N, C-alpha and C positions, 0 to 999 in steps of 0.2 A: 503494499499499499503506499510507504512513504515514497517508493521512487516514481509509484503513480500520481503522487500530487505534484511533485516536482513538475515530471515532464506535462502533468493539463495545468499547471500552476496560473497563467495568465489567463483562459479560459473560465478556469474555477473563480476566479476574481470578477472575472466578468459577470458572468452567471449571479455570485452572490451578490452586485451591486446591482442589479437588476431586480433578483427580490427584493433588496431592499427599500429601493426606490416607490416599486410599485403595492408593494404590503403595507408601508407606510402610507402610499395615499388609501386604500381603498378600507386601512382602519379609519382613515380620518374622514372619510365620505359622508360619514353623518354628519359630524362639524359643517365641512364643506358645500354637504348641501344646506343647512339652516345661515351659513353667511351667506348663501347666494341668494336664499329667499326663494328657494326652486321646489316645483313638485319633481318624480321619478321623472318623467315623461322628458322635461324642461331640461332636467338635470342630464340625461341619457344624450339628447340632442346638442349637447355642448361635449360632451366626453367625445364627440364623434371627430373632433378638429386633432383628438392626439392621433385616429388613425388614420387621420388623411396624412397629416405630416410625417407619419412613422412609415406608410407604404410608397409614399415619394421618396424619401429617402432611403428606405429599399430600394426600386429602383435604379439610386443613384448607389447605391452602396461598391456592386464591384467596380467601378470605375473609379468611386470613392477610395476601397482597401488597394487596387492597381497601381495609384496613383501615389497614396503615402506610405507604403512600405509599412516597414511595421510599426511603424508610428496610428495607424490608420485604427486600429482596437484600442487603445490607449483614450486618443483621440475623440473616439466616439462615444465611449464610455464615462469619459470628465464631461461632456456634453449631457450626456442623460443624468447624470448626477447631478449635477449643477443646476439643472434644470430643471428639477422637483423642488428647488426653494421659490421658485417661481409662482404655480396655483394658489400657494397659501397666501401670497402677499395680494394677490386677486382678487379682491370684491367683487370687482363694476362686473357687469355682464359679458361687458366688450372687451375687456382685459384676461379675463380669465379664459377664454378662448386662444388667445395668443400665447399667453402662460404655456397652457395644456402642450401647444404644438409644439414648445422647444424641447419641453422633454419626451412629447411624442418621436421627434427628428430624430431624435441622439441613440433612443433605443430601439429605431429603425436599422439605423443605420449597424449599433451594438449585435441586434440581432444577427444579423446578416454573417457578420461578421466573426463572433464567437464561433456561430454553428461550423462554419466554412473550416475556421481551423480545428475544433475538437475535431470534423470527420479525417482534415487531413492528419491527423496526431493517431488517427485510429488506425487507418491505412496505411502509414507509411511507418509507422513502429507497434501493429500488429496486436495495441492490446483495444479492449473496452472501455471507454472513455465517456459518452454521452448518456449514461443514467448517474452519472457519479457527477456530472456537470450540473445537468438536472435537478439534483438534489441538492448542489451548490444556491442556484436559486429557492428551490423552497425551503430552505432553514433558512435565508436571509428574509424570504417571506415572509414565515410565521417568525423572526426574531424582532422585523420592524413592526408585525403586525402589534406584537405584545410589548413592543416598547411603546404605541402610540397609543395601546389602550390607556396603558399606565399615565401617561401624559396627558392624556384627555380627561382621564380619572381625578387629576390634580388641577382640573382647568388650564390647562395650556393651547392657547387659540392655534389654529389652524396653520397661521406663521410659521412658529416657532417649532410644531410639530413636523413641517413637512422641511424646517430648515435645518432642523437635527438630522432629519433623514439624507438631505442634501449631502450633509458633510461627510457624513459615514462612507456614504454611496462615492463621494470623489476618494475618499482615501483609496477603496480599494481600487479604484480607477487608476489610480496611480500603478500600481501593481501590476496590471497587465502588461507590461514594458515586457519585450523578450529580446534576447540580443538575434535571435533567429528567427526572428516572428513576422515574417514575410510571408504571406498567402500565394500561393501559386493556383495559377490556372482560373484566374478572377477574368483575365480578359477574352474576349471573345474572340476565336480564332476567325484570321480573314482567310476570303480565298475562294472556289468553288469549291473544292473538295472540303469543305470545315462541316461536318456533321452538328445537326441538333440535335438538342437535349430530349427530344421524343417525348413518349407519356409518364414514364416515371416520377418526374419534378411533379406530377401534373395529381396523381394517385395517389402520391406520399405526404404532399403537403396539404389533399384534401384532408389526411387524416390527420393530419396534427392540425389542421382548422378547426377539426370538432373537437380533440381532445382542449385547444388553448383556449376555443369559444367558449368551450363549458367549464372549462376550470377555473378560466380566468371571472369570467362571470358570477361562479359560484361564489369567488374570494373576494369580488368588489362589491357582490350584496347580500350576501352572508348576513356583515354586520347589520346593513339596515333591515333585511330580513327576521331576526332575533331582536332588534329594539321592535322596530315598525306593530308586524307581525305577529309576532309574540311576548314582548312588553319587557325586555329585556333590559339591562343596564349598559351603560356605555364599553363597562370592562368586562360583562359578558357578549357583548356583540365584538370586541374588539377577537375573541376567542373563539368565531366563527370561522374567519381566516385563517386563523392560527391554528388550529385543529386540524381545517384539512391541506396547510401547507406541511406543516410538522407531519402529520401521516403519510402527505405525497415523499417528505425527504427522504424517509425513513425506508418506506417502502422502493424507491429508487435506488437506496445503498444495496438491499436486499436485491432489487434489479442487476445491479451490476453485475453480481453473481449469477442468476438466471438466466443474463441475456444468454450466455454458452452453454446453457444446456438443454432451452427447453426452445421447440418451433419460433422462431419470432413471429410467423404470422397467427398460432393459436394464443400466442403472448395480446396479442393487439385486441385479438376479439374476447378473447377470456376478459380483460381488463376492461372492454367495455360495459360487457354484462353487468358485471358488477359496479361501475360508474354510475350508472345508468340506474340500477336498486338504489343506490346510493341518494341521489338525484331526488327519487319517488319518495325515499324516508322523508330527507329533510322537506320536500314542497308538502307531506301530509303532516308532520310534525305537529303538536299542540304544545309543546314545552321547550326551554334554550337546551336541556339534555337531550333530548332527540333530535333534535337538529343539528346539536356538535356528532350522533353518533353518523346521522344521515352524511355528513360533511365527510366523516375519519370511516368511512363505506366508499365512499366516492371518492376519496383520494386515493385511497387503496389502488383503486380499480383502472383510473385515470392518469396513474404513476409513470404504468408502463409504457402509456401508449403514445404519445409526444417523440420520446430518447429511443426507443424502439423503430419505428419511422427514419426518421431522421437516418439511424445506422443505418437501416437497407437503401435512403437512396445513396446514401455516401460508396457503401458495399456494393449495389450495384451497376454504379455509372461506370463508364471508363476513367481510367487515372487521370486523361488531359481534362475532362468537362467536369470532374468530382465538385470541383467548388462552386462551380455555375448551377451545376446539379442542384446543390444544398442551398446554392442561397436562392433558385427559382421555388424550390420547397417549403424555405423558409419565409419566403414575400407572401404565397400561398397560405401557409397554417399559419403565421401570425398578424394575417388578414382578418383570424378568427379571435387570436388572443385578443386583438384590440375590439373589433366588431361586436364580439360580444357582452359585452359590460353595457354598450347603448343600447342594444341592440334584447338584450332582456330587459332593459330599462322602458323600452316602447312596453313590451309585453307585459311590464307590471304599473305601470301607468294605466292599463286597459283595465287588465284583466288581475289583478293583483300578483303578489311576489310568487303565491304558490304554484301560479301557473307557469311563471316563468321558467321555475326549477320543474316543471313536467315536462316543456320544452325542452329544454335541457337534457333530460331523460331520452326522449325521442332522438334526438338528436347522435344522440351517443352511438346506442341500433344501426346509425347507417356505416360505422366501422365496419360490422358484419359482413355488407357488402363488397365494399374497397377493398378488405383483405386479400378474399380473392385475387380482386383482380391484379392487386400488385405479384401477385404470386405468380401467375400467370407470365407477367412480364419479367421475372428470372429465368423462365425457362428456355 
């Protein structure tokens, strides 16, 4: 394990920084909603500005990574980390969308580059790293959510909460520097003989999209579900995303060993079924404790879906196209990561938060269709 941690140090730090950024934001969301004076649907609309910026940045990420070389990942992670301080300062309905776009853009760049770096390390060093790195995200998310709950309970404002998380994330971003951190294969080959990427990134990205849409939507709205639907306190609300993230972190550490012994396609489908059951349990919960149980079950299942899909894309793609294939799958997948919370916000605004989690459960079952399609592409 020490050798693996040394090899994966930079992407591990990037994943952890992203977890700190969005874990703190999700747990502070009830106070941000109050500060802005909006309902769930309006908040969901304003949150859409983050994915718009992120998707734009993801489209530019391969060119950015190729141009900046080994500086690309540290610069992207630092933009993401420091950018999280801005939404807490923006109480205006005009300024908040602009503030969240800065962090969204930094996150989009970081997403593509850190996943491409992990895929490169996995295939050049012949070791499994994706579950470990995604576990770092989950632990960072859980730690930030718990810390935010404590700060909210002590009466801290969103500006102080998110500013504190921004400093932690920025410190992690500074450790992503690598002497040999250049990511190869980001530039698109030129000439008539250059082959396309095919359907593999689309299928893998669709699986990641579903996993992240449900995972991040649950993380973002679980605090509100516990506080608004079930009448919990701010500390109890913060435990919702923390319970989900901690479960996913430990499950991903276990998945680090499982992925070498279990058929990856069965791992994805089994995880989807378990996660769907957890989402339904959270949707029908009558107490915060029942909701925590649902989030824990959901985390157990969802934990292995996205890392397994990313590893498969990196493994099945041609070596010269691996970085671009992972970047494309990341683009598709992280659309779910960012569009999930706003989408569930619209559903919650129209039908209630319970139905939002029912929708997440139904969406997870689509993985049962996509996994066999990916298996066919490997033959």
